[in-house]
C-alpha positions, 0 to 999 in steps of 0.5 A: 457950691453943695446941693442940699440933702433931700428928706429922701436922702435923709431918711436913707442914710438914717436906714444905712445906719440903722443897719450898720448898728444892726449888723454890729449887733448881730456880727455881721461883720464882712457887710459891716465892714463895706459900709465902713470902707464906703465912708460910715463913720466907726464910732456911730451910735444908736440913739442910747449912745451905744457905738458900732463896737459896744454892740459887737462886743457886748454881743459876743462878737469877736470877729466884728469887735476886731475888724472895729477896732482895726478900723479905728473905733474908740476903744473907751468910747462911753454909752449914755449910761457910762459905760464902756465896751470893756465894761460890757465885756467883764460883766458878760464874762467874754474872755476872748473880747477881754483880751482883744479890748485889753490889746487895744488899749482899753482903759482897764480902770475906767468909770463905768458909772457910779464908780464900777470898773470892768473888775467890779462887774466881773466880780459882781456877776460872778466872771470869776475867770475875767476877775483873774484875767483883769487882775493880770493886766493891772486892774486895781484892786484899790478902785471905790465905787460911790457906795465905798465899796472897793474892788478888792472887797467885791472880788472877795465876796464874788470868790466867797459865793463861787465857792459856796454855790459853784454851778450858779450862772448868771443871767445876762441880757444883750443891749437892744 
């Protein structure tokens, strides 16, 4: 017969979960790996549905992303806004992490909300090298978002804007 979990134990577990989420967000690979080794669920999520993998990849932590994938993290787990890790890093422009997620089988054409695919996010935010990377891996140009815009159209507009404004940088915010 198992003993009931005390309120203090529940509070401590919640603190450990928050620490793990912070480790993923800040790229603290070794302590996070130790927590996983001691039983922390690799697909732990925060209150917004962001998994450890989403937080690590979106914030540009390649080593932490790799460790989570090696430990069985769900590469296509959506957050509460229907975003996947691949959609997030396509938006951010992290080419190395895009390649890593694709290596682990990420759905290249996953709907990341309102019919937007990772390719569409990359195009919309001027991530031309990620657009080319996703196209080279077979991303569909035929998908349409809920406004009816095709990935092909979005890529063409992105290429046109890049030619007109070659030094334009898009600002992005980290998932907090």
